[in-house]
Structures are given as C-alpha cells and as structure tokens.
C-alpha positions, 0 to 999 in steps of 0.5 A: 808549520812543523812543530820542529822547525820555525823559520825566522822571516827576518833571517830566513837565509841565516837559520832554522829555529828549533823551539824551546819545547821541541821534544824530539822524535820517538826512538821507535821511528829510527834505527840506532846502535842498540848499545846507546838505547839507555842513553838516548831520550829522543832523536833531536834532528834527523840525518836527512834534515841535517843533510838538506839544510847543509845543502842549502848552506852550500848554495849560500856559500857558493853565492857569496864566494862567487869566483873565489876559491875557498880555504876551509878551516875545519874545527875538530873534532866535532866539526868533521862530519858537518865539514865533510858534508858541506864541502861535498855539497859545494863540490857537487854544486860546482860540478853541476854549474858553470861556477866551480869553486876549488876548496882546500881543507885544513884541520885545526883543534882549539883549546880555550879552557884552563882548569875546566873554565873557558878563557879568552886565551886560544890555543891552536893544536895541530896546524899552528902556522896559518900564514897560508891564509894570507890573501885567501877567502876563508871559511871556518866550519864549526859544528856548534857555536855556544857563547862564541868566546872560542870563535871570537878568539879564533877570528881575531887570530885568523885576521892577523894573517890578513886573509881576503875575507873570512866567513863562518859556517856553524851547524848549530848556534845556541839561543842564549841571552848574548848569543853569538849569532853575529859571529856566524854567517851561515847557520844550520839550526838555532837551538835552545840552550841544551846539550846535544850529541851525535853527528861528531859531537860527543860526550866523553868521546861517545856518540860521535858515530851517530849520523843524527843529533840526539837528546841525551837522557842524563846530560844537562847543560849545567853538568857538561861542557859544550862551549864554543 
C-alpha cells in the first residue's frame, strides 16, 4: 500500500485516507511556477491523483442519480476546479454509456464569518433565490469540508426549497474529532487537520492557479482560516 494512500475497508466507496505522517512529494519531482518556490514545502496530492479520484466519484454519482438530471451547486471560489472536472467526467461517462444525465451548474458563494469567527448564520452571495431547486436532484460541490458548520447551514437552507434529493461531493474532508464526513456523500480524500492550498484553494488569493494540492511552508491551521 502506498505511503500516501490508505483505503478504509469499511468505507472504500467513500474516501481515500491520507495518513497523518504523509510528508508529500519532493518538489524536485514536479514542475510548478518558480515564484512559488519559497512558499511550497511539498506536493501534497498530485494533479493526476486528484483527477483519477474525481473520475471515480463521477462513477458513484452516475450510479446514485440513475435517471435523474443533476442540478449542481458549485460553492465558490475554492470549488470551481473540482466542480468543473467532476461535471466533465459525468458528461464523458454519459456520452460513453446509455445513461446520459443532463447537468446544469449554478454558482454560489457562502459567508459564515462574523469578525473572523465562524457562526451558524449563512449568507449566500450571488444566486440567493434557490427556488429553481424545487423538485430537482441536487449535487452540492465543495472543495473542502472542515468542521461542517457552513455545509450544515447550507443543507438546511437548500432543504427549505423542497428538492427531490440532495447529495454533497467534497474533494477533501478534514479528519477532526467531530468530523463532518456524515454530511458528505462523495469524498475524494480524507486528510489530516492541516492547511492545504492549490487546485483553486487559496491563501489570501494566492495558489489558486496550481493544478495540484501543496503543503505550504509557513501556514498552519491555527494561523489561517480554512473552515467549511
């Protein structure tokens, strides 16, 4: 078994577990923008691994949604790359099978902070009227689910519009004492409680452009916000 990945036998469909002591790959093995050299400690999850896992999640989604068209809610900004790749895989699978699922994508931004503190109150920026979800099969796509406070509030809000069903796809779920895994139906990777950036996840708007996930040299969970 790879030092990076460990499959949880009881939950093999749901997640790939990355061990607490996984240091990431050496920078010498990859290419990356030179101006990030002093900020990157290691490559945490390479792009190819992300893409392959995302394709597998697309298979699970196709199986679960069966003949229902999918209304996708992409949570910006961090979720846009994961969402784009996931939806593309769903479309490819549909074109290559006899089960084509029509997908419509809407984008929302969420705010659940007051004076830098996470709250139970949810503010939706952008597409505030979600009445179009009524009777639809909804897939919420988020890059990272941390404590789950924001996702729990979003699910509660979405349910008020009486969708047919709601599923959540998260590329990353953090391993915490009260982890929010139960909120997420499709999990790419379960990771330790550490701050990762890249693949549209940012730190002060930097690193979104990287197509892989990295360990940052100077950022710790305690000194940076990454809570969903």
